[in-house]
Residue frames relative to the residue before (quaternion, step in Angstrom):
aa qw qx qy qz dx dy dz
M 1.0000 0.0000 0.0000 0.0000 0.00 0.00 0.00
N 0.5064 -0.6557 0.4829 0.2835 3.55 -1.00 0.87
S 0.5485 -0.6627 0.4032 0.3121 3.58 -0.90 0.97
K 0.6408 0.5274 -0.3580 0.4278 3.62 1.01 -0.56
H 0.6673 0.4669 -0.2997 0.4968 3.58 1.29 -0.15
L 0.4766 0.6605 -0.4516 0.3642 3.59 1.25 0.10
D 0.3767 -0.7655 0.4911 0.1760 3.55 -0.78 1.09
P 0.2984 -0.7797 0.5238 0.1694 3.63 -0.55 1.11
R 0.6482 0.4905 -0.3211 0.4859 3.63 1.27 -0.10
H 0.6309 0.4606 -0.3168 0.5380 3.55 1.36 0.19
A 0.0916 -0.8054 0.5854 0.0126 3.58 -0.60 1.18
V 0.1847 -0.7524 0.6215 0.1164 3.54 -1.18 0.65
Y 0.1479 -0.7729 0.6163 0.0296 3.54 -0.86 1.11
V 0.0636 -0.8309 0.5527 -0.0087 3.57 -0.38 1.25
G 0.2388 0.7516 -0.5956 0.1530 3.54 -1.22 0.56
S 0.5784 -0.5548 0.4420 0.4029 3.54 -1.30 -0.04
F 0.1143 -0.8408 0.5201 0.0979 3.60 1.16 -0.64
D 0.4353 0.7005 -0.4345 0.3620 3.56 0.95 0.99
P 0.4372 -0.5178 -0.6507 0.3424 1.60 0.47 2.46
L 0.6510 -0.4493 0.4228 0.4422 3.54 -1.38 0.02
T 0.1884 -0.7905 0.5764 0.0858 3.57 -0.92 0.95
L 0.6528 -0.4727 0.3958 0.4401 3.56 -1.30 0.08
G 0.5982 0.5564 -0.3552 0.4544 3.59 1.14 -0.58
H 0.6380 0.5039 -0.3193 0.4868 3.59 0.98 -0.83
E 0.6543 0.5201 -0.3139 0.4504 3.56 0.89 -0.98
D 0.6278 0.5428 -0.3286 0.4509 3.59 0.99 -0.83
I 0.6655 0.4888 -0.3033 0.4755 3.60 0.90 -0.90
I 0.6414 0.5240 -0.3237 0.4573 3.59 0.96 -0.85
R 0.6960 0.4775 -0.2854 0.4541 3.59 0.80 -0.99
R 0.6617 0.4840 -0.3079 0.4828 3.58 0.97 -0.78
G 0.6348 0.5250 -0.3216 0.4669 3.58 1.04 -0.77
A 0.6434 0.5357 -0.3166 0.4460 3.58 1.03 -0.81
K 0.6399 0.4978 -0.3241 0.4875 3.60 1.20 -0.45
L 0.7027 0.4849 -0.2593 0.4516 3.58 1.10 -0.71
F 0.7859 0.2845 -0.1203 0.5357 3.56 1.06 -0.80
D 0.5874 -0.5787 0.4363 0.3600 3.56 -1.22 0.56
R 0.7894 0.0518 0.0074 0.6117 3.56 1.07 -0.84
V 0.0719 -0.7537 0.6506 0.0590 3.55 -1.22 0.64
T 0.1271 -0.7567 0.6379 0.0661 3.53 -0.92 0.98
I 0.2363 -0.7348 0.6203 0.1394 3.55 -0.89 0.98
G 0.1430 -0.7990 0.5819 0.0501 3.57 -0.67 1.14
V 0.1825 -0.7793 0.5942 0.0791 3.56 -0.47 1.23
G 0.3093 -0.7937 0.5022 0.1488 3.54 -0.41 1.28
V 0.1588 -0.7673 0.6171 0.0719 3.53 -1.02 0.90
N 0.0129 0.7727 -0.6323 0.0534 3.53 -0.65 1.18
P 0.3383 -0.7868 0.4743 0.2040 3.61 -0.25 1.23
D 0.6601 0.5098 -0.3084 0.4573 3.61 1.19 -0.41
K 0.6707 0.4824 -0.2887 0.4838 3.59 1.27 -0.23
K 0.3353 -0.7300 0.5626 0.1953 3.56 -0.90 0.97
T 0.0942 -0.8057 0.5845 0.0175 3.54 -0.70 1.12
L 0.5907 -0.5706 0.4443 0.3579 3.52 -1.28 0.43
F 0.7853 0.1757 -0.0664 0.5899 3.57 1.00 -0.91
T 0.5199 -0.6047 0.4919 0.3495 3.58 -1.14 0.60
S 0.6513 -0.5032 0.3705 0.4305 3.60 -1.19 0.29
E 0.6367 0.5240 -0.3343 0.4564 3.60 1.02 -0.74
E 0.6480 0.5077 -0.3158 0.4717 3.59 0.99 -0.82
R 0.6479 0.5102 -0.3215 0.4653 3.59 0.95 -0.84
M 0.6413 0.5148 -0.3249 0.4672 3.59 0.97 -0.83
D 0.6581 0.5121 -0.3119 0.4554 3.60 0.91 -0.89
L 0.6522 0.5068 -0.3165 0.4665 3.60 0.96 -0.85
I 0.6579 0.4977 -0.3127 0.4708 3.59 0.92 -0.87
R 0.6486 0.5183 -0.3236 0.4538 3.59 0.91 -0.87
A 0.6307 0.5272 -0.3373 0.4588 3.60 1.01 -0.76
V 0.6858 0.4920 -0.2783 0.4584 3.58 0.99 -0.82
V 0.7891 0.3260 -0.1609 0.4951 3.62 0.92 -0.85
S 0.2970 0.8089 -0.4750 0.1784 3.59 1.25 0.21
S 0.6614 0.5113 -0.3121 0.4513 3.62 1.12 -0.53
L 0.6381 0.5171 -0.3280 0.4668 3.61 1.25 -0.19
D 0.3111 -0.8051 0.4820 0.1505 3.57 -0.28 1.30
N 0.7288 0.4354 -0.2396 0.4709 3.59 1.11 -0.56
V 0.6109 0.5309 -0.3529 0.4695 3.61 1.24 0.38
E 0.0428 -0.7706 0.6357 0.0152 3.55 -1.01 0.92
V 0.2591 -0.7601 0.5811 0.1317 3.56 -1.23 0.53
L 0.0385 0.7908 -0.6058 0.0787 3.56 -0.81 1.11
T 0.3468 -0.6918 0.5710 0.2741 3.58 -1.28 0.16
F 0.0323 -0.7905 0.6106 0.0343 3.53 -1.28 0.36
E 0.1962 -0.7156 0.6517 0.1571 3.50 -1.35 0.40
G 0.7007 0.4607 -0.3322 0.4317 3.55 -1.15 0.51
L 0.7824 -0.3347 0.2513 0.4611 3.52 -1.30 -0.42
A 0.5374 -0.6402 0.4514 0.3124 3.54 -0.98 0.89
V 0.6569 0.5156 -0.3313 0.4391 3.62 0.90 -0.82
D 0.6201 0.5239 -0.3481 0.4688 3.59 1.08 -0.62
F 0.6367 0.5146 -0.3209 0.4762 3.57 1.04 -0.78
V 0.6309 0.5319 -0.3319 0.4571 3.59 0.92 -0.91
R 0.6694 0.4934 -0.2925 0.4721 3.59 0.88 -0.94
S 0.6632 0.5124 -0.3158 0.4448 3.61 0.93 -0.86
C 0.6383 0.5076 -0.3162 0.4847 3.59 1.23 -0.47
G 0.4751 -0.6778 0.4327 0.3572 3.57 1.26 -0.26
S 0.4976 0.6739 -0.4040 0.3676 3.55 1.29 0.28
G 0.2955 -0.7494 0.5657 0.1765 3.53 -1.19 0.62
V 0.7230 0.4040 -0.2143 0.5178 3.58 1.31 0.05
M 0.1617 -0.7313 0.6548 0.1011 3.52 -1.05 0.91
L 0.2325 -0.7812 0.5707 0.1004 3.56 -0.59 1.21
R 0.0111 -0.7972 0.6028 -0.0308 3.57 -0.90 0.95
G 0.2498 -0.7445 0.5989 0.1568 3.54 -1.16 0.64
V 0.0902 -0.7874 0.6077 0.0516 3.57 -1.05 0.73
R 0.2640 -0.7911 0.5411 0.1076 3.54 -0.99 0.96
T 0.8315 0.0992 0.0357 0.5454 3.55 0.79 -1.08
L 0.6903 -0.4380 0.3577 0.4513 3.55 -1.31 0.04
T 0.6082 0.5462 -0.3505 0.4570 3.59 1.07 -0.69
D 0.6312 0.5178 -0.3229 0.4788 3.58 1.01 -0.82
I 0.6473 0.5295 -0.3272 0.4400 3.57 0.90 -0.92
E 0.6561 0.5139 -0.3115 0.4564 3.57 0.93 -0.86
S 0.7073 0.4415 -0.2794 0.4762 3.60 0.81 -0.93
E 0.6419 0.5131 -0.3263 0.4672 3.60 1.04 -0.72
F 0.5990 0.5515 -0.3546 0.4597 3.60 1.08 -0.66
T 0.6601 0.5011 -0.2978 0.4738 3.57 0.92 -0.93
M 0.6685 0.4938 -0.2932 0.4726 3.58 0.91 -0.93
S 0.6359 0.5429 -0.3200 0.4455 3.56 1.02 -0.82
L 0.6375 0.5140 -0.3236 0.4739 3.58 1.03 -0.77
A 0.6470 0.5012 -0.3162 0.4798 3.59 0.99 -0.82
N 0.6621 0.4993 -0.3085 0.4661 3.59 0.91 -0.87
R 0.6247 0.5373 -0.3332 0.4583 3.58 1.04 -0.77
A 0.6506 0.5009 -0.3122 0.4778 3.60 1.03 -0.77
L 0.7014 0.4671 -0.2631 0.4698 3.58 1.00 -0.85
A 0.8116 0.0509 0.0347 0.5809 3.57 1.01 -0.83
P 0.1134 -0.8459 0.5181 0.0561 3.59 0.33 1.21
D 0.6360 0.5434 -0.3225 0.4429 3.59 1.24 -0.31
I 0.6608 0.4530 -0.3067 0.5139 3.59 1.29 -0.03
E 0.2794 -0.7714 0.5565 0.1313 3.55 -0.78 1.12
S 0.2833 -0.7119 0.6115 0.1974 3.55 -1.16 0.66
V 0.0850 -0.7749 0.6261 0.0177 3.55 -0.89 1.02
F 0.1829 -0.8104 0.5542 0.0514 3.55 -0.72 1.15
L 0.1158 -0.7479 0.6494 0.0743 3.53 -1.05 0.87
M 0.3883 -0.6942 0.5556 0.2422 3.55 -0.88 0.96
S 0.5101 -0.6405 0.4869 0.3042 3.52 -1.02 0.86
S 0.5208 -0.5760 0.5138 0.3647 3.54 -1.16 0.59
E 0.6005 -0.6266 0.3520 0.3505 3.58 -0.88 0.90
R 0.6493 0.5363 -0.3361 0.4217 3.60 1.02 -0.63
Y 0.7160 0.4223 -0.2521 0.4955 3.60 1.28 -0.17
T 0.4339 0.7477 -0.4391 0.2444 3.60 1.23 -0.11
H 0.6993 0.4770 -0.2727 0.4572 3.59 1.09 -0.59
I 0.5633 0.6367 -0.3797 0.3649 3.60 1.23 -0.27
S 0.0807 0.7631 -0.6374 0.0703 3.54 -0.97 0.97
S 0.6052 -0.5583 0.4079 0.3944 3.57 -1.16 0.46
T 0.5955 0.5648 -0.3648 0.4396 3.61 1.08 -0.63
L 0.6565 0.5029 -0.3029 0.4736 3.58 0.92 -0.91
I 0.6561 0.5215 -0.3069 0.4510 3.57 0.90 -0.93
K 0.6664 0.4989 -0.3010 0.4653 3.58 0.91 -0.88
Q 0.6368 0.5205 -0.3301 0.4632 3.59 1.03 -0.73
I 0.6460 0.5088 -0.3211 0.4698 3.59 0.96 -0.83
A 0.6710 0.5000 -0.2984 0.4590 3.58 0.88 -0.93
Q 0.7083 0.4709 -0.2572 0.4586 3.56 0.95 -0.87
L 0.8032 0.3332 -0.1460 0.4717 3.57 0.84 -0.98
G 0.5986 0.6383 -0.3400 0.3444 3.58 1.20 -0.46
Q 0.2652 -0.7988 0.5019 0.1992 3.58 1.27 -0.26
E 0.8716 -0.0601 0.0445 0.4846 3.59 -0.91 -0.95
T 0.7361 0.4331 -0.2385 0.4623 3.61 1.02 -0.69
A 0.4252 0.7450 -0.4471 0.2534 3.59 1.22 -0.17
A 0.6457 0.5341 -0.3399 0.4270 3.60 0.88 -0.86
D 0.6484 0.5051 -0.3187 0.4720 3.59 1.00 -0.79
H 0.6712 0.4990 -0.2944 0.4623 3.58 0.95 -0.85
L 0.6489 0.5560 -0.3211 0.4083 3.58 0.99 -0.82
K 0.5239 0.6498 -0.4106 0.3670 3.62 1.16 -0.43
A 0.6646 0.4993 -0.2984 0.4690 3.59 1.17 -0.54
F 0.7575 0.4114 -0.1859 0.4716 3.58 1.27 -0.27
V 0.8037 0.1604 -0.0694 0.5689 3.60 1.05 -0.72
P 0.5862 -0.5631 0.4329 0.3898 3.61 -1.17 0.48
E 0.6890 -0.5241 0.3304 0.3761 3.55 -1.15 0.71
P 0.6903 0.4889 -0.3209 0.4260 3.68 0.77 -0.85
V 0.6389 0.5409 -0.3229 0.4417 3.60 1.22 -0.34
I 0.5616 0.6687 -0.3805 0.3045 3.60 1.09 -0.69
E 0.7311 0.4371 -0.2694 0.4493 3.60 0.60 -1.07
P 0.6565 0.4837 -0.3427 0.4666 3.67 0.85 -0.74
L 0.6313 0.5269 -0.3293 0.4641 3.58 1.07 -0.71
M 0.6647 0.4862 -0.3032 0.4795 3.59 0.90 -0.89
A 0.6404 0.5311 -0.3237 0.4506 3.60 0.97 -0.84
R 0.6232 0.5542 -0.3412 0.4337 3.56 1.02 -0.78
F 0.7173 0.4304 -0.2567 0.4840 3.57 0.97 -0.79
R 0.5676 0.5522 -0.3924 0.4680 3.60 1.17 -0.42
V 0.6450 0.5141 -0.3099 0.4729 3.59 1.01 -0.83
R 0.6871 0.4810 -0.2806 0.4666 3.59 0.92 -0.93
G 0.6838 0.5155 -0.2887 0.4281 3.57 1.05 -0.74
S 0.6660 0.5274 -0.3218 0.4180 3.62 1.12 -0.45
């Protein structure tokens, strides 16, 4: 798509979302208020082992954002900037939690700028109550928390994600 046709009011938020966290949901909801359209791009890397399939991740995200009329969920393979361009968007939405995130996002932003100078990166700082949330932490709670894990997970993932996440570890644990 030609860069002059890229929509600056359409943002694309890419990630693995394995699983979707409250921090991700916060960025999506805030992005949906700032932009006319938000596309959630669920990255598919065939070399990476994920907890949920891309279809499962898309379904979970759709369940969480179903009330947002201006948000769609798609999957993609390859470079994020190519996906953003294929969506007709001129904006890559990114969330940052910590100084470490800022450093890695800065590096990625420079690479994306070299690959696609017509696509802007827009960063939203995570709400402070979500800065500590990571998929690694969530997976540890689900795996090791036993009977109380579902109650603990409410502070980290949206409600529709809890039972599928717990079920995934019950299957793995047997």
